[in-house]
Every structure is written in structure tokens, then in C-alpha cells.
LOROPA-361888 format. One line per 10 residues: number of its first residue (from 1); for each residue x, y, z of C-alpha. Coordinates in Angstrom, 3 decimals. Layout:
<sites>
NUM = X/Y/Z | ...;
</sites>
This chain:
<sites>
1 = 4.759/-11.295/30.290 | 8.121/-11.830/28.580 | 10.465/-9.071/27.419 | 9.669/-7.890/23.871 | 11.868/-9.609/21.307 | 10.707/-7.737/18.206 | 8.901/-4.528/17.290 | 5.796/-3.968/15.196 | 5.788/-0.619/13.376 | 2.410/0.267/11.901;
11 = -0.031/3.024/11.003 | -3.117/0.944/11.895 | -3.667/-0.036/15.493 | -6.420/0.391/18.103 | -8.092/2.645/19.018 | -8.299/2.903/15.216 | -10.985/0.569/13.920 | -10.922/-1.792/10.985 | -9.714/-5.232/10.004 | -6.006/-4.399/9.845;
21 = -6.010/-2.859/13.312 | -7.795/-5.917/14.722 | -5.454/-8.295/12.892 | -2.351/-6.639/14.306 | -3.609/-6.079/17.846 | -4.799/-9.660/18.183 | -1.500/-10.944/16.799 | 0.345/-8.880/19.412 | -1.966/-10.230/22.119 | -1.225/-13.791/20.973;
31 = 2.519/-13.061/21.276 | 2.139/-12.621/25.062 | 4.637/-9.784/25.405 | 7.102/-10.813/22.698 | 6.146/-7.885/20.458 | 6.329/-4.199/21.359 | 4.305/-1.780/19.244 | 5.237/1.554/17.685 | 2.290/3.347/16.077 | 3.356/5.932/13.505;
41 = 1.127/8.921/12.805 | -1.286/8.625/9.914 | -1.600/11.077/7.074 | -3.308/14.239/8.276 | -2.182/13.863/11.908 | 0.227/15.108/10.366 | 2.049/12.493/8.297 | 5.542/12.049/9.761 | 8.430/13.316/7.682 | 9.899/10.473/5.672;
51 = 13.251/10.570/7.399 | 11.551/10.532/10.795 | 9.803/7.284/9.853 | 13.040/5.843/8.463 | 14.783/6.849/11.694 | 12.092/5.104/13.739 | 12.822/1.863/11.886 | 16.605/2.355/12.007 | 16.666/2.976/15.770 | 15.054/-0.398/16.390;
61 = 18.402/-2.072/15.602 | 19.247/-1.638/19.297 | 15.962/-3.259/20.353 | 15.353/-6.022/17.826 | 17.260/-7.952/15.176 | 14.044/-8.011/13.149 | 11.111/-5.618/12.962 | 7.597/-6.411/11.743 | 6.028/-3.804/9.483 | 2.506/-3.567/8.148;
71 = 1.796/-2.251/4.617 | 4.231/-1.576/1.798 | 3.616/2.172/1.720 | 4.921/3.987/3.657 | 6.214/1.845/6.544 | 7.578/-0.963/4.395 | 9.417/1.605/2.293 | 10.902/3.192/5.415 | 11.999/-0.213/6.747 | 13.690/-1.014/3.423;
81 = 15.600/2.291/3.418 | 16.533/1.874/7.102 | 17.904/-1.604/6.415 | 20.076/-0.250/3.584 | 21.443/2.300/6.082 | 22.360/-0.390/8.599 | 19.043/-0.807/10.361 | 17.387/-4.088/11.341 | 16.018/-6.725/9.017 | 12.274/-6.622/8.520;
91 = 9.313/-8.899/7.917 | 6.411/-7.324/6.061 | 2.690/-8.133/6.231 | 0.638/-7.350/3.122 | -3.104/-6.794/3.447 | -4.308/-6.650/-0.166 | -5.052/-2.994/-0.732 | -1.386/-2.000/-0.518 | -0.497/-4.496/-3.268 | -3.483/-3.606/-5.456;
101 = -2.619/0.116/-5.363 | 0.910/-0.385/-6.665 | -0.175/0.553/-10.189 | 2.385/3.135/-11.304 | 5.849/2.167/-12.528 | 7.504/3.758/-9.505 | 5.263/2.025/-6.953 | 5.637/-1.348/-8.676 | 9.412/-0.877/-8.584 | 9.281/0.015/-4.893;
111 = 7.018/-2.966/-4.172 | 9.587/-5.285/-5.741 | 12.538/-3.783/-3.858 | 10.714/-3.888/-0.528 | 9.588/-7.496/-0.955 | 12.933/-8.715/-2.294 | 14.707/-6.972/0.602 | 12.482/-8.450/3.319 | 13.520/-11.329/5.538 | 10.039/-12.723/4.931;
121 = 6.853/-11.611/3.180 | 3.492/-12.436/4.749 | 0.128/-12.168/2.967 | -3.186/-12.114/4.797 | -4.838/-14.433/2.249 | -4.191/-16.580/-0.789 | -5.890/-13.829/-2.790 | -3.343/-11.238/-1.635 | -0.517/-13.675/-2.346 | -1.842/-14.214/-5.866;
131 = -2.046/-10.446/-6.450 | 1.535/-10.044/-5.238 | 2.882/-12.713/-7.569 | 1.455/-10.893/-10.588 | 3.660/-7.903/-9.707 | 6.733/-9.397/-8.025 | 8.501/-12.351/-9.623 | 10.597/-14.934/-7.768 | 9.145/-14.063/-4.371 | 8.434/-16.500/-1.569;
141 = 5.294/-15.453/0.262 | 3.678/-17.136/3.243 | -0.009/-16.831/4.002 | -1.076/-16.083/7.569 | -4.781/-15.346/7.515 | -6.345/-13.302/10.308 | -7.562/-15.195/13.321 | -10.513/-14.473/15.531 | -11.006/-14.436/19.288 | -14.101/-16.169/20.608;
151 = -15.025/-13.998/23.569 | -18.562/-15.295/23.690 | -21.720/-13.938/22.105 | -25.163/-13.598/23.665 | -27.888/-15.926/22.479 | -30.267/-14.721/19.770 | -33.066/-14.393/22.304 | -30.918/-12.474/24.801 | -29.597/-10.121/22.129 | -33.066/-9.413/20.762;
161 = -34.416/-8.634/24.218 | -31.541/-6.221/24.809 | -32.096/-4.502/21.441 | -35.931/-4.576/21.633 | -36.345/-6.579/18.413 | -39.373/-8.866/18.314 | -39.110/-12.499/17.291 | -41.022/-12.051/14.022 | -38.664/-9.445/12.550 | -36.146/-10.771/10.056;
171 = -32.870/-8.966/10.750 | -30.111/-8.516/8.171 | -26.917/-6.848/9.411 | -23.860/-5.344/7.697 | -20.775/-4.255/9.649 | -18.059/-2.422/7.727 | -16.250/0.770/6.919 | -18.461/2.685/4.508 | -16.463/2.717/1.286 | -17.747/1.772/-2.196;
181 = -16.125/-1.658/-2.441 | -18.059/-2.968/0.566 | -21.168/-3.192/-1.621 | -23.625/-1.495/0.734 | -25.228/0.354/-2.204 | -26.183/-2.959/-3.810 | -27.225/-4.337/-0.415 | -29.673/-1.441/-0.047 | -31.149/-2.160/-3.470 | -31.474/-5.867/-2.654;
191 = -33.111/-5.216/0.722 | -35.539/-2.679/-0.743 | -36.879/-5.444/-2.982 | -37.259/-7.879/-0.106 | -38.912/-5.292/2.125 | -41.850/-4.987/-0.291 | -42.901/-8.516/0.636 | -41.210/-9.412/3.937 | -40.822/-7.933/7.424 | -37.091/-7.336/7.033;
201 = -35.102/-4.905/9.138 | -31.761/-3.836/7.689 | -29.048/-2.510/9.970 | -25.729/-1.048/8.811 | -23.027/-0.611/11.456 | -20.100/1.603/10.476 | -19.008/4.943/9.141 | -16.814/6.214/6.359 | -16.357/8.428/3.332 | -19.270/6.845/1.448;
211 = -21.836/7.483/4.186 | -23.553/10.498/2.629 | -23.912/8.855/-0.777 | -25.342/5.701/0.776 | -28.017/7.667/2.648 | -29.068/9.119/-0.705 | -29.125/5.653/-2.287 | -31.330/4.365/0.529 | -33.766/7.228/0.017 | -33.813/6.748/-3.758;
221 = -34.628/3.027/-3.575 | -36.885/3.428/-0.514 | -34.913/0.995/1.591 | -35.744/0.924/5.285 | -32.366/1.001/6.996 | -31.055/1.806/10.446 | -27.613/3.419/10.493 | -25.362/2.868/13.515 | -22.380/5.165/13.039 | -20.368/4.499/16.190;
231 = -20.960/1.177/17.898 | -18.935/-0.360/20.703 | -17.542/-3.859/20.290 | -20.193/-5.174/22.674 | -22.932/-3.503/20.641 | -21.606/-5.095/17.438 | -21.610/-8.508/19.124 | -25.231/-7.987/20.172 | -26.334/-6.932/16.679 | -24.614/-9.934/15.119;
241 = -26.083/-12.322/17.667 | -29.568/-10.920/17.040 | -29.275/-11.191/13.242 | -30.603/-13.803/10.870 | -28.162/-13.029/8.049 | -24.879/-11.156/7.777 | -24.636/-9.341/4.438 | -21.470/-7.902/2.903 | -21.242/-8.376/-0.891 | -17.754/-6.904/-1.265;
251 = -16.503/-6.199/-4.767 | -13.152/-5.210/-6.233 | -11.587/-3.026/-8.894 | -8.078/-2.404/-10.163 | -7.031/-0.448/-7.059 | -9.229/-1.768/-4.232 | -10.012/-5.219/-2.853 | -11.079/-7.031/0.318 | -7.861/-8.641/1.545 | -9.688/-11.149/3.760;
261 = -12.613/-10.008/5.909 | -12.306/-10.746/9.639 | -15.893/-9.612/10.148 | -17.152/-12.740/8.364 | -15.440/-14.831/11.037 | -16.988/-12.679/13.755 | -20.410/-13.238/12.224 | -19.650/-16.960/12.144 | -18.819/-16.941/15.856 | -22.217/-15.340/16.428;
271 = -23.736/-18.364/14.690 | -25.158/-16.610/11.643 | -24.488/-17.345/7.953 | -22.972/-14.749/5.631 | -23.857/-13.596/2.151 | -20.497/-12.446/0.791 | -19.183/-11.121/-2.483 | -17.221/-13.585/-4.579 | -14.241/-11.254/-4.427 | -10.715/-11.083/-3.023;
281 = -10.096/-12.809/0.295 | -13.814/-12.994/1.129 | -13.815/-16.258/-0.841 | -11.545/-17.675/1.865 | -13.351/-16.170/4.842 | -16.695/-17.659/3.725 | -17.037/-21.183/2.345 | -19.890/-21.376/-0.166 | -22.796/-23.534/1.066 | -20.831/-24.491/4.191;
291 = -20.665/-21.250/6.220 | -22.659/-18.966/3.948 | -23.372/-18.103/0.327 | -21.000/-16.453/-2.145 | -22.588/-14.249/-4.794 | -21.582/-12.169/-7.773 | -21.292/-8.779/-6.037 | -22.229/-6.929/-9.215 | -25.605/-8.631/-9.595 | -28.337/-7.241/-7.353;
301 = -30.661/-10.104/-8.303 | -28.155/-12.660/-7.032 | -27.674/-10.807/-3.747 | -31.440/-10.572/-3.291 | -31.989/-14.260/-4.023 | -29.243/-15.383/-1.628 | -30.578/-13.318/1.274 | -34.141/-14.456/0.592 | -33.056/-18.096/0.379 | -31.610/-17.888/3.883;
311 = -34.567/-15.982/5.315 | -36.980/-18.583/3.921 | -35.096/-21.560/5.344 | -34.451/-21.471/9.128 | -32.905/-24.950/9.059 | -30.389/-23.921/6.420 | -29.528/-20.789/8.409 | -28.995/-22.890/11.515 | -26.859/-25.450/9.690 | -24.612/-22.857/8.032;
321 = -24.375/-20.858/11.243 | -23.293/-23.858/13.298 | -20.783/-24.956/10.678 | -19.398/-21.439/10.459 | -18.967/-21.194/14.227 | -17.180/-24.532/14.369 | -14.863/-23.581/11.485 | -14.004/-20.229/13.075 | -13.157/-21.912/16.382 | -11.200/-24.814/14.911;
331 = -9.352/-23.181/12.007 | -8.766/-19.554/13.002 | -7.138/-19.569/16.412 | -4.450/-16.940/17.016 | -2.008/-19.233/18.804 | -1.169/-21.115/15.597 | -0.769/-17.857/13.688 | 1.707/-16.445/16.157 | 3.666/-19.708/16.142 | 3.891/-19.476/12.353;
341 = 5.522/-16.042/12.637 | 7.546/-16.366/15.822 | 10.517/-18.127/14.262 | 10.805/-15.400/11.614 | 10.655/-12.530/14.048 | 12.296/-13.445/17.320;
</sites>
């Protein structure tokens, strides 16, 4: 392992779960020791005093000529202030939500200053880049989408034996943080319709602030659903490998959006097609009719029809699954992503 040549300062990093944490940790792994990591405390842990966070960035001038920061608020803001005070230059990674939430005049102003002051601005998708350009003029932004690590998945038969799922059950799986934009409420409504005529098991892996409401929705629409609140990475791999369809019809609003969606690539590595919302970066993670089906996430009928289409056609599922796995392996390796950033950082 080489000596670290730059520092990542972030709020999101394992053991925290979620796409951003996976993105950053896998990027660091791909750097093979070139990046050291400083994890700042999140809000409620308690949130570090502003000047403490600025000082963290400023002190890195003795370690690195350039620091890598994740999110505009608050770490990007701290890096910008630290640079003004003589601290190191910084490269910032934007994930979608941080750009979308810059709605007030003050946050839009800060967003501009932080991006204009950065050595380089990185977006996790073309969608995030497009959002940024509506708020920050004359900005050069590079896209470095998340990658995915192919650590091997069990076969469908092996996974189903492990999970005690018989071969006749049609399994639809969602894996996500339980927040409204993930579309699990509409997924429940879609699956409840299919379950009146098909032997469909629906499994939702994840937890979050929307969990209680979603349980109520499931009861109201009489959807049969199994909730897995805390699953290990190996368990998630087994559930994906056992599934017939991965379902996540993400939607967006003025302040929330799916920046990319690494989980779609993980489902692809498991060899299963996705039904994804035609929203944000999900349109880049899933290629319509090549690795899955994109649907209007606000139309339950369209979600229902897409899932049923895949359940009715094993050959189509196999074709999309194989194409998705090949695309994930060929186009989303981490080595190329680190090489794209290395010259900016080290």
C-alpha cells in the first residue's frame, strides 16, 4: 500500500449504509492507499461546530495539496472557507440531493461559490451535472458515475435453497433506504394487484424514516410483503440472486432525487432485470429494454404492467439479466474511475 497522497473528508462512510457511503469507500479501495479518510460527525452525533470542520479541512494543508470532499453542505462549504484562509485546494463530488436542495437564495449563492472555488467539480451522473448547470453558470463539471465490485453472487438455485424459497414462487425484491422518493408505496400498490392473480412474494430490504407509513400502506392495500430491516451484505446478495425482478420505481421532486442508483448495478451483477423509475440518475443506471424497464414512477398501472411483463416472460428476464451483468462488468469497473480522478487529486 502506498503512502496517502490526498485526503477524503466526508460525512458518509461505512459502517454507515447507503449509496454515497458505498461510492466513496469503493473509490478509496480502488485508490490502493493513495487516499486517507477523515469521517466528520453527522448531525445529531452531535454536528461538529462549523469552525471545527473548517479547521479539519485547513489542517490538511500539511498532508495534501488537494483534498476530496463529498457534498456541498456542509463539508464543501467548510473546504471553501478553509481554502480562503490558506488551506488546501479541494475537489468536490456532488451526489444529486445536495444540488437539488440548494433552493434558497443563500444556498444557491453558496453552491456557486463552492463550485467556482473548487479545483474540479465531479458529478455522480449526467442527471446531477444537468441539475448543477441550471444553478451554476460557467462551470466545468466532470461525470464519474459510481462503479460496482463483482464479488460473486450465488446461483438462483443456491440462493433459493439457502432462503427456503420454492421454485414456483415469483420473487420481486426492493433494496433501499425507506424514504418517499424510492417509490415503495407505489410498489406495494402494484404488487397487491399482481398478488390477486399470481404467486408473487414481495420482499423489501431496508429501513428509514418512511418505514411506519409504508407498513400502513401495505395493510391498506392488502399487499403481502416481507420486511427485512437490517440485512448483511451477504444476505442482500442472496436475496438479489434469488429474485426474478428488482423493483425500485424512484421518483423526484423539487428537493429530492436519485443521483444514480448503485443498487441497480448490484441487481444487474446478480443477473436480474430492474424495473426503475424514469427519474434522475436511474435513467443511466438502467438501460430501457437492455438491462431492465424504465417506467413513469407516478403511474401505478405502468409499474404493475412492467413487473408482470417480466414475470410472464422468463426468456426476456434471462436476456435482460445477462445483458445487465455484462454491462455492469464491462462499463462500471472502479479502476477506470479512480484513474479519472487521480490526476486531479494527487
